[in-house]
BADO-45088 format. One record per residue (C-alpha): residue in three letters; x, y, z. Coordinates in Angstrom, 2 decimals, m for minus. Layout:
! residues N
   rest      east     north        up
    ALA         X         Y         Z
...
***
This chain:
! residues 468
   rest      east     north        up
    UNK    134.70    m85.59    m68.10
    UNK    137.45    m83.41    m68.33
    UNK    137.95    m80.66    m70.94
    UNK    141.46    m82.08    m71.95
    UNK    139.90    m85.30    m73.24
    UNK    138.91    m86.95    m76.43
    UNK    135.25    m87.68    m75.56
    UNK    134.75    m83.89    m74.43
    UNK    136.55    m82.33    m77.38
    UNK    135.27    m84.64    m80.18
    UNK    131.86    m85.53    m79.11
    UNK    130.29    m83.47    m76.12
    UNK    131.52    m80.10    m77.27
    UNK    130.82    m80.12    m80.96
    UNK    127.39    m81.72    m80.64
    UNK    126.49    m79.09    m77.74
    UNK    127.83    m76.06    m79.94
    UNK    125.92    m77.52    m83.00
    UNK    122.49    m77.38    m81.28
    UNK    123.33    m74.30    m79.18
    UNK    123.99    m72.29    m82.44
    UNK    121.25    m73.89    m84.34
    UNK    118.29    m72.87    m81.97
    UNK    116.87    m69.51    m81.33
    UNK    118.33    m67.38    m78.69
    UNK    115.20    m68.09    m76.23
    UNK    116.01    m71.87    m76.25
    UNK    119.86    m71.37    m75.73
    UNK    119.95    m71.39    m71.95
    UNK    117.99    m74.41    m71.94
    UNK    120.21    m76.34    m74.13
    UNK    122.99    m74.93    m72.00
    UNK    121.46    m76.18    m68.94
    UNK    120.60    m79.93    m70.31
    UNK    124.11    m80.44    m71.61
    UNK    125.43    m78.90    m68.23
    UNK    123.50    m81.49    m66.31
    UNK    124.50    m84.25    m68.66
    UNK    128.15    m83.14    m68.23
    UNK    127.85    m83.38    m64.58
    UNK    126.19    m86.35    m64.56
    UNK    128.64    m87.89    m66.81
    UNK    130.82    m88.74    m63.31
    UNK    128.45    m88.63    m60.62
    UNK    124.86    m88.55    m61.68
    UNK    123.33    m89.18    m58.29
    UNK    125.04    m85.85    m57.06
    UNK    122.99    m83.89    m59.70
    UNK    120.25    m84.22    m56.99
    UNK    122.37    m82.13    m54.58
    UNK    123.26    m79.51    m56.86
    UNK    119.61    m78.96    m57.82
    UNK    118.71    m78.89    m54.01
    UNK    120.99    m76.34    m53.29
    UNK    120.08    m74.26    m56.42
    UNK    116.22    m74.48    m55.35
    UNK    117.07    m73.39    m52.03
    UNK    118.96    m70.42    m52.99
    UNK    116.58    m69.46    m55.78
    UNK    113.49    m69.35    m53.28
    UNK    115.75    m67.76    m50.66
    UNK    116.62    m65.15    m53.35
    UNK    113.02    m64.37    m54.02
    UNK    111.96    m64.42    m50.27
    UNK    114.90    m61.97    m49.33
    UNK    113.72    m59.52    m52.14
    UNK    110.08    m59.82    m51.15
    UNK    111.18    m58.91    m47.36
    UNK    113.58    m56.19    m48.50
    UNK    111.86    m53.76    m46.17
    UNK    111.46    m56.10    m43.17
    UNK    115.03    m56.54    m42.03
    UNK    114.51    m59.19    m39.65
    UNK    112.76    m61.80    m42.13
    UNK    115.08    m61.01    m44.83
    UNK    118.08    m61.79    m42.46
    UNK    116.49    m65.07    m41.35
    UNK    116.20    m66.30    m45.20
    UNK    119.78    m65.34    m45.55
    UNK    120.85    m67.15    m42.57
    UNK    118.87    m70.15    m43.72
    UNK    120.65    m70.18    m47.31
    UNK    123.96    m69.82    m45.67
    UNK    123.39    m72.94    m43.21
    UNK    122.12    m75.03    m45.80
    UNK    124.94    m74.36    m48.07
    UNK    127.55    m74.64    m45.42
    UNK    125.96    m77.61    m44.02
    UNK    125.80    m79.59    m47.40
    UNK    129.76    m78.40    m48.04
    UNK    130.79    m79.37    m44.37
    UNK    128.99    m82.61    m44.44
    UNK    129.93    m84.26    m47.86
    UNK    133.77    m82.65    m47.83
    UNK    134.67    m82.86    m44.06
    UNK    132.67    m85.40    m42.33
    UNK    135.25    m88.12    m42.64
    UNK    137.89    m85.94    m41.70
    UNK    135.94    m84.77    m38.49
    UNK    135.25    m88.34    m37.61
    UNK    138.99    m89.60    m38.17
    UNK    140.24    m86.83    m35.69
    UNK    137.48    m87.67    m33.13
    UNK    138.62    m91.27    m33.25
    UNK    142.26    m90.25    m32.93
    UNK    141.76    m88.01    m29.86
    UNK    139.39    m90.05    m28.21
    UNK    140.62    m93.50    m28.96
    UNK    137.36    m94.69    m30.24
    UNK    136.09    m96.25    m33.48
    UNK    133.29    m94.56    m35.26
    UNK    133.14    m96.28    m38.97
    UNK    133.80    m93.33    m41.72
    UNK    131.01    m92.60    m44.08
    UNK    133.35    m92.79    m47.11
    UNK    131.07    m90.66    m49.01
    UNK    132.51    m89.56    m52.53
    UNK    133.15    m85.79    m52.96
    UNK    130.63    m84.21    m55.17
    UNK    132.61    m82.60    m57.94
    UNK    132.70    m78.85    m57.77
    UNK    130.68    m78.55    m54.77
    UNK    133.15    m75.97    m53.25
    UNK    132.81    m73.88    m56.28
    UNK    128.84    m73.90    m57.21
    UNK    128.34    m73.59    m53.22
    UNK    130.23    m70.59    m53.27
    UNK    128.29    m68.96    m56.44
    UNK    124.75    m69.88    m54.95
    UNK    125.67    m68.40    m51.46
    UNK    127.29    m65.29    m53.12
    UNK    123.89    m64.93    m55.09
    UNK    121.88    m65.06    m51.64
    UNK    124.25    m62.59    m49.98
    UNK    124.21    m60.22    m53.18
    UNK    120.41    m60.34    m53.30
    UNK    120.30    m59.39    m49.53
    UNK    122.77    m56.71    m50.09
    UNK    120.70    m55.13    m52.44
    UNK    123.43    m55.42    m55.33
    UNK    121.42    m57.78    m57.40
    UNK    117.75    m58.29    m58.09
    UNK    116.71    m62.01    m57.99
    UNK    116.51    m64.09    m60.84
    UNK    112.73    m64.90    m61.17
    UNK    113.07    m67.56    m63.82
    UNK    114.26    m70.85    m62.23
    UNK    115.55    m72.21    m65.40
    UNK    117.75    m69.36    m65.83
    UNK    119.12    m69.43    m62.24
    UNK    120.00    m73.25    m62.68
    UNK    121.75    m72.40    m65.75
    UNK    123.83    m70.00    m64.04
    UNK    124.80    m72.43    m61.27
    UNK    125.22    m75.38    m63.49
    UNK    126.99    m74.22    m66.74
    UNK    129.55    m76.85    m67.40
    UNK    132.49    m74.26    m68.63
    UNK    133.14    m73.47    m65.10
    UNK    130.84    m75.90    m63.11
    UNK    133.49    m78.09    m61.44
    UNK    136.66    m75.87    m61.00
    UNK    135.65    m72.22    m61.48
    UNK    136.28    m69.65    m62.07
    UNK    133.72    m68.71    m59.09
    UNK    131.29    m66.69    m61.20
    UNK    128.94    m64.41    m59.39
    UNK    125.67    m63.84    m60.43
    UNK    126.15    m60.17    m61.12
    UNK    128.79    m60.84    m63.41
    UNK    126.60    m62.73    m66.03
    UNK    123.17    m61.64    m64.91
    UNK    122.47    m59.30    m68.09
    UNK    123.93    m62.28    m70.21
    UNK    121.49    m64.60    m68.94
    UNK    118.81    m62.82    m70.68
    UNK    120.51    m60.98    m73.33
    UNK    124.00    m61.61    m74.76
    UNK    126.16    m61.12    m77.95
    UNK    127.15    m64.03    m79.79
    UNK    129.37    m63.26    m82.84
    UNK    132.27    m64.59    m84.86
    UNK    134.75    m62.42    m83.51
    UNK    133.96    m63.53    m79.56
    UNK    133.58    m67.15    m80.68
    UNK    137.26    m67.08    m82.54
    UNK    138.81    m65.36    m79.44
    UNK    136.98    m67.90    m76.95
    UNK    138.15    m70.83    m79.34
    UNK    141.82    m69.43    m79.20
    UNK    141.59    m69.13    m75.37
    UNK    140.34    m72.85    m75.18
    UNK    143.25    m74.04    m77.36
    UNK    145.74    m72.25    m75.01
    UNK    144.22    m73.74    m72.10
    UNK    144.40    m77.02    m73.78
    UNK    148.08    m76.58    m74.40
    UNK    149.01    m75.39    m70.89
    UNK    147.14    m78.41    m69.50
    UNK    148.18    m81.34    m71.59
    UNK    151.64    m80.27    m72.66
    UNK    152.89    m78.38    m69.64
    UNK    151.01    m79.57    m66.55
    UNK    150.67    m83.25    m67.31
    UNK    154.58    m83.46    m68.26
    UNK    155.57    m81.75    m65.26
    UNK    153.04    m83.56    m63.03
    UNK    154.15    m86.83    m64.23
    UNK    157.87    m86.06    m63.28
    UNK    156.65    m84.93    m59.89
    UNK    154.91    m88.27    m59.53
    UNK    157.86    m90.27    m60.52
    UNK    159.94    m88.75    m57.74
    UNK    157.55    m88.82    m55.12
    UNK    156.89    m92.42    m55.87
    UNK    160.54    m93.12    m55.09
    UNK    161.46    m94.29    m51.78
    UNK    162.17    m91.49    m49.58
    UNK    165.57    m92.64    m48.66
    UNK    166.57    m92.70    m52.22
    UNK    165.59    m88.83    m52.98
    UNK    168.63    m86.33    m52.73
    UNK    168.22    m82.65    m52.14
    UNK    168.34    m81.63    m55.54
    UNK    165.73    m84.26    m56.58
    UNK    163.25    m83.28    m53.90
    UNK    163.88    m79.55    m55.08
    UNK    163.14    m80.78    m58.54
    UNK    159.87    m82.43    m57.50
    UNK    158.64    m79.40    m55.94
    UNK    159.61    m76.99    m58.99
    UNK    157.52    m79.61    m61.01
    UNK    154.72    m79.37    m58.74
    UNK    154.67    m75.66    m58.50
    UNK    154.41    m75.71    m62.51
    UNK    151.79    m78.28    m62.42
    UNK    149.35    m76.73    m60.07
    UNK    149.76    m73.41    m61.85
    UNK    149.18    m74.76    m65.34
    UNK    146.72    m77.23    m64.42
    UNK    144.64    m74.70    m62.87
    UNK    145.04    m71.75    m65.00
    UNK    144.73    m73.93    m68.10
    UNK    141.45    m74.95    m66.91
    UNK    140.33    m71.33    m66.20
    UNK    141.59    m70.54    m69.66
    UNK    139.44    m73.10    m71.22
    UNK    136.49    m72.20    m68.79
    UNK    136.76    m68.45    m69.99
    UNK    137.13    m69.31    m73.50
    UNK    134.19    m71.64    m73.87
    UNK    132.31    m69.03    m71.86
    UNK    133.11    m66.41    m74.61
    UNK    132.27    m68.63    m77.30
    UNK    128.89    m68.97    m75.95
    UNK    128.47    m65.34    m75.33
    UNK    129.35    m65.06    m71.57
    UNK    132.47    m62.81    m70.03
    UNK    133.86    m64.66    m66.82
    UNK    136.31    m62.74    m64.97
    UNK    140.18    m63.50    m64.98
    UNK    141.28    m66.06    m62.59
    UNK    145.06    m65.81    m62.94
    UNK    147.59    m63.03    m63.66
    UNK    150.92    m64.58    m63.72
    UNK    151.37    m65.19    m60.19
    UNK    154.91    m66.17    m60.61
    UNK    156.13    m62.93    m61.30
    UNK    154.70    m61.56    m57.99
    UNK    157.09    m59.42    m55.98
    UNK    155.38    m59.93    m52.50
    UNK    153.13    m62.81    m51.14
    UNK    150.31    m60.25    m51.08
    UNK    150.84    m59.44    m54.75
    UNK    150.97    m63.36    m55.40
    UNK    147.57    m63.57    m53.88
    UNK    146.13    m60.74    m56.02
    UNK    147.15    m62.80    m59.08
    UNK    146.48    m66.39    m57.81
    UNK    142.93    m67.72    m57.88
    UNK    141.39    m64.27    m58.25
    UNK    137.87    m65.45    m57.85
    UNK    138.31    m67.31    m54.50
    UNK    140.48    m64.52    m53.11
    UNK    137.93    m61.82    m53.89
    UNK    135.12    m64.15    m52.67
    UNK    136.87    m64.18    m49.34
    UNK    137.45    m60.44    m49.38
    UNK    134.20    m59.40    m50.22
    UNK    132.13    m61.96    m48.05
    UNK    134.36    m62.67    m45.06
    UNK    137.01    m60.06    m44.82
    UNK    135.28    m56.89    m45.31
    UNK    132.03    m58.09    m43.35
    UNK    134.34    m58.58    m40.48
    UNK    135.67    m55.01    m40.60
    UNK    138.66    m55.53    m43.07
    UNK    141.46    m53.25    m42.20
    UNK    139.19    m50.48    m40.95
    UNK    139.18    m51.83    m37.50
    UNK    141.91    m51.59    m34.78
    UNK    145.10    m53.71    m35.44
    UNK    143.99    m56.83    m33.26
    UNK    140.80    m56.92    m34.91
    UNK    142.60    m56.74    m38.41
    UNK    144.91    m59.52    m37.53
    UNK    142.06    m61.54    m36.52
    UNK    140.48    m60.81    m39.85
    UNK    143.36    m61.78    m41.87
    UNK    143.98    m65.09    m39.97
    UNK    140.21    m66.06    m40.33
    UNK    140.35    m65.62    m43.82
    UNK    143.43    m67.82    m44.42
    UNK    142.26    m70.19    m42.17
    UNK    139.08    m70.67    m44.23
    UNK    141.02    m70.57    m47.23
    UNK    142.92    m73.36    m46.10
    UNK    139.90    m75.37    m45.05
    UNK    138.01    m74.75    m48.29
    UNK    140.97    m76.60    m50.27
    UNK    140.45    m79.91    m48.60
    UNK    139.82    m81.96    m45.46
    UNK    143.32    m82.66    m44.41
    UNK    145.32    m81.25    m41.87
    UNK    148.11    m79.94    m44.76
    UNK    145.64    m77.74    m46.23
    UNK    144.80    m76.15    m42.81
    UNK    148.39    m75.82    m42.19
    UNK    148.90    m73.96    m45.48
    UNK    146.19    m71.60    m44.83
    UNK    147.77    m70.97    m41.57
    UNK    151.18    m70.60    m42.99
    UNK    150.02    m68.02    m45.67
    UNK    147.97    m66.08    m42.75
    UNK    151.27    m65.61    m40.73
    UNK    153.53    m64.81    m43.76
    UNK    151.02    m62.02    m44.72
    UNK    150.46    m60.73    m41.33
    UNK    154.33    m60.57    m41.07
    UNK    154.57    m58.94    m44.44
    UNK    151.87    m56.28    m43.48
    UNK    152.79    m55.39    m39.85
    UNK    156.64    m56.13    m39.58
    UNK    158.27    m56.38    m43.03
    UNK    156.53    m54.06    m45.32
    UNK    158.95    m51.16    m45.11
    UNK    161.81    m53.42    m45.40
    UNK    160.44    m55.35    m48.32
    UNK    159.59    m52.04    m50.40
    UNK    163.37    m51.24    m50.27
    UNK    164.31    m54.45    m51.94
    UNK    165.45    m54.41    m55.58
    UNK    162.66    m55.92    m57.86
    UNK    164.59    m59.08    m58.56
    UNK    165.34    m59.52    m54.63
    UNK    161.54    m59.18    m54.17
    UNK    160.84    m61.96    m56.81
    UNK    163.33    m64.30    m55.26
    UNK    161.96    m63.69    m51.85
    UNK    158.31    m64.33    m52.86
    UNK    159.41    m67.64    m54.91
    UNK    161.05    m68.78    m51.83
    UNK    157.91    m68.64    m49.70
    UNK    155.56    m69.76    m52.56
    UNK    157.68    m72.91    m52.89
    UNK    157.56    m73.66    m49.21
    UNK    153.65    m73.21    m49.31
    UNK    153.60    m75.72    m52.54
    UNK    155.61    m78.31    m50.31
    UNK    152.86    m78.01    m47.60
    UNK    150.14    m78.03    m50.07
    UNK    151.32    m81.08    m52.04
    UNK    151.58    m83.61    m49.34
    UNK    148.40    m84.78    m47.38
    UNK    150.46    m87.36    m45.68
    UNK    152.05    m85.49    m42.98
    UNK    154.85    m87.94    m42.54
    UNK    155.74    m87.40    m46.21
    UNK    155.48    m83.75    m45.82
    UNK    157.86    m83.93    m42.88
    UNK    160.35    m86.15    m44.86
    UNK    160.19    m83.85    m47.82
    UNK    160.86    m80.91    m45.57
    UNK    163.98    m82.82    m44.43
    UNK    165.06    m83.36    m47.82
    UNK    164.80    m79.89    m49.19
    UNK    166.86    m78.95    m46.15
    UNK    169.41    m81.52    m46.93
    UNK    169.02    m83.54    m43.67
    UNK    170.24    m87.01    m44.04
    UNK    170.51    m86.91    m47.71
    UNK    173.15    m86.37    m50.42
    UNK    172.85    m83.12    m52.42
    UNK    172.92    m84.79    m55.90
    UNK    173.20    m88.31    m57.80
    UNK    172.50    m89.99    m60.86
    UNK    168.82    m89.95    m60.71
    UNK    168.57    m86.20    m60.53
    UNK    170.95    m85.90    m63.67
    UNK    168.75    m88.17    m65.44
    UNK    165.41    m86.57    m64.86
    UNK    166.84    m83.27    m64.98
    UNK    168.08    m84.02    m68.73
    UNK    165.05    m85.56    m69.83
    UNK    162.69    m82.79    m68.42
    UNK    164.90    m79.77    m68.87
    UNK    163.30    m78.60    m72.14
    UNK    159.60    m78.75    m70.70
    UNK    160.75    m76.82    m67.45
    UNK    162.00    m74.28    m69.57
    UNK    158.84    m73.92    m71.43
    UNK    156.98    m73.95    m68.26
    UNK    159.38    m71.01    m67.05
    UNK    158.68    m69.09    m70.28
    UNK    155.08    m69.51    m70.08
    UNK    154.54    m68.70    m66.67
    UNK    155.71    m65.20    m67.40
    UNK    153.78    m62.62    m70.01
    UNK    156.51    m63.24    m72.42
    UNK    154.36    m64.99    m75.05
    UNK    151.59    m62.58    m74.41
    UNK    154.10    m59.77    m75.51
    UNK    154.81    m61.87    m78.76
    UNK    151.48    m62.53    m79.38
    UNK    150.67    m58.59    m79.14
    UNK    153.35    m58.04    m81.42
    UNK    152.23    m60.18    m84.00
    UNK    148.59    m58.82    m83.57
    UNK    149.98    m55.37    m84.11
    UNK    151.03    m56.22    m87.50
    UNK    149.32    m53.78    m89.88
    UNK    148.31    m56.75    m92.28
    UNK    145.31    m58.39    m90.07
    UNK    145.19    m61.25    m92.48
    UNK    148.94    m62.13    m91.80
    UNK    148.52    m61.48    m88.16
    UNK    145.38    m63.56    m87.57
    UNK    146.85    m66.41    m89.91
    UNK    149.96    m66.58    m87.78
    UNK    148.09    m66.49    m84.59
    UNK    145.59    m69.28    m85.92
    UNK    148.33    m71.42    m87.28
    UNK    150.51    m71.35    m83.91
    UNK    147.51    m72.21    m81.75
    UNK    146.67    m74.98    m84.09
    UNK    149.88    m76.52    m84.25
    UNK    149.89    m76.72    m80.48
    UNK    146.58    m78.15    m80.35
    UNK    147.44    m80.88    m82.94
    UNK    150.55    m81.73    m80.74
    UNK    148.37    m81.59    m77.36
    UNK    146.05    m84.23    m78.98
    UNK    148.99    m86.38    m79.96
    UNK    149.74    m86.60    m76.09
    UNK    146.12    m87.13    m75.33
    UNK    145.85    m90.07    m77.74
    UNK    149.32    m91.48    m76.66
    UNK    149.31    m90.90    m72.89
    UNK    146.90    m91.90    m70.10
    UNK    148.33    m89.47    m67.48
    UNK    145.75    m86.56    m67.39
    UNK    144.71    m85.82    m64.04
    UNK    142.99    m82.54    m62.79
    UNK    144.11    m81.27    m59.21
    UNK    141.30    m79.12    m58.69
    UNK    138.87    m81.92    m59.09
    UNK    139.26    m82.90    m55.19
    UNK    138.41    m79.36    m54.12
***
C-alpha cells in the first residue's frame, strides 16, 4: 500500500486517525503499532516476522549493552552481535542473488538463484534498529524498556518503508509523551497534501515520460530525446522521494512526532558536497555518524581520509541496490567528492554562483544516468546517446514529447526551487491570519483534488524507493 493511493487515503488513514484520536494517550502507541503492522502486512505479511525478529534482537541487545555498560568487553560483544544480525539479514535478503549471479558468471557454473522477494523497507528499518544499538553502546540514549514502545518506533507506518531514517534519540521522548494539538495536526496535514501533490502531479507525470522514452528502441532515441528522458528521471526521483518524505513528516506531525527533514532543495546546490548535504539527509548523516567519523573522518592523514570517503560512498552505492550500476554510482560520487575536496576546491570556490550551479547539475545528471539503468548494456547505450554517438540530435519524437510535457517540466523546475516556499511565507505574513490561512488551505485542497483526479484516472503510480 502506498500513501498516494485511494485505499490508503480514504480507508486506512481515516479509520486509523479516528481510533488514534479517540483512545486515551496510553493506548495511542498500541493503536499505532497495530495499524503499522497491518500496513506492512498489506503487501508482504510473511516479512512481518523478519521485522519483528530484527526488533526483538535489537531491543534485548540494547538492554544487555546498557546492563553491561561498565564492562567494555561484554557490551562490545552485544553490539557486534546486533550489527552482525542486522547486516546478515539485510545482506541475505537484498544481495544473495546478486552474489550468486556474479559467482556463476565468474566461474562459469550454475548455482540456482533463490529469487527471494525483497522485504519492503528493510534497508530503512535495519539502519534504524542498528543505530539504536550503537547509540545505546555510545551512551547517547538509554534503552527503551517497554518492548511495545520500541516496536512502535521501528514499525511506525509513516516512515517505515522509505524513511526518513529516524533515530531513536529523535523521538525517544515523544514515544512516552508528545504534544498532539490542532496546530500540529493542521500543519502536518498540509505537509501531507504537499507530498501527495509532488508525488502524483509531478513525479508520476515526468516518470511516465521517462518510461515512454526508455521503452523506445534505442536506435530511435535521439540525443535531445535521451537528454529529455534523463531530465525527466532527475525530476521523478526527486519529487517521488521528497514527496514521500513530505507525506511521512506530515503524518508524523499529525500524530505528534517530529521527524527530521530529509531534503533541502538539492537541485539548487552549488557543489556536489552541497548536493549531498541537501539530498536524502537522513542517509547521509547515518553514514557520516556511524561509518565516516568512526573510521577517523577528516581528522586522520590524507590517505586515510581518502579511504574513509571512498568506503562511505561504496557503501552508499551498495545500500541502494544489488546491481552493478548502484555500486558504480557510489564509486562515481566518491571519486567526484574526492576530486572536489582535494584538487578542485579552491578553483570551484572562485566560480560565480551560476557557474557552480551548472557544474553541479551536470555531474548530478551524469549520476542519475548511472542510477537509472541497472541494465549495463542500456546504461552504455544511453551514455552514447547523450554524447551524440551514432544518433541524430533531434527529431519529431522529441518535439512531440517536449510539447506535451513542457508545462509539467516547467512546474517541476519551479517546485524544485524554494520559490513556492517564498510565496507561501508571503501569504502567511499577511496581517489578517484568517485570510492567509484560508488562501493556503484552499490552494492545498485544490492541488489535492487535482491529485485525486489523477489517481482515479491513471494507473501509473510507481514508487522508486520501494526497491531499496
